[in-house]
N, C-alpha and C positions, 0 to 999 in steps of 0.2 A: 363508480368513483373515478375511474381513469378519465372519463369524459369531463369531469369537473375540473381536472387539472388544466392549468394553462399550458398550451403547447408552445414550447420555447423553440426557436429556430437555432440550429447548430450548424457550424461549419465543420463538416465531418473530416475535412482534410487536416483539421487540428488534432483529430484523434488518431489518425494513421497516415503513413505515407504510401501504404499499399492501395492501389486503385481498386482491386477486387474487394478489399475490406470496406473501403469508402462506399462502393456500390451496394454492398450488403447492408451497411448502416443506413443508407438512404432508403433502401427497400423496407427495412424494419421500421423506419420512421413513417413511411407512407402507409404501412400496414398497421400502424398504431402500436408497435411492439417497442417497449422500453428496453434499452440495452445497458450493460454495465458501464459503458462509456458515458451515457447520459446520467446515470445515477451518480457516478463519481464526480461529474462536472457540477451537479446540483448539491452534493453533500458538502457541508462546511466541515473543514478539518478541525479536530480538537487542538486548541492552541498549545496545550501541554505536550501532547503527543507529537505535534509538528516540530517542536523544539527538541524531541527525543529526551524529554525530562520525565517520562512516565515509566515506571518499572513494574512489570507484571510477572516477574520470574519466579516468585514463590507464593505460597498460600497466605502469607501475612500481609500482602499488598492488596491493591496496587498502591505504590508510593508515588506521589506526585510532588516534584520539586519545582521551584520557581526559577525559570531561566533568567529572570531579571535580577535576582539576588541568589546566585547559584550556590554559594557556600554558607548560607544562613541555616540550612537544614540538611540533614542526611536521611536516607531511608531507614526502615526498621532494622535492617541488617548492618547499617553503618555505611552503606554505599553512597559516595558523593555523586554529584551530577555527572562528573567525568566518567566514573565507573559505570553508571547506568547507560550513558551514551555509548561507551565502548562495548558493553554487553549487548545492547540493542543492535549495534552495527555488526558485531560478531555473529549474532543469531541470524540476521538477514543474509549475511554472506554464506553461512552454513546451510541455511534453508535453500538458497539459490543454487548452491553447489549440489545439494542432495537432490533437488528437483531435476537436475540435468545429468545425473550419473549415467543415464541410459545412452547419452551421446558418447561418453567415454567407453562404455561397454561395446558399442557398435564399432568404434575405432579399434578396440582390442580384437574384435572378431576379424576385422579387415587385415590386421597385421599378424594373425596367427598362422 
């Protein structure tokens, strides 16, 4: 099936500024290995999720609101599009911070 796909040419410098990463991406392409960068470039984003108007925070959803008419509808819990966008942003910040706590722990070890 992989052979049936059309091989699209990518400018790997668009994916990373790191020369070593670009070289590895070129090698992967030459070897016929598909990378996450290529899959992300080919995948069409969900228009509702791209506007941060989709809420998946509870088991009653997902609630999808229309960004073109934001206040016409609210989620099951009563959340407006502003609340949903703020929750989505807060979750992204919290997950990013949680993923990098090891850096803070390393700095703590340095200063002990």
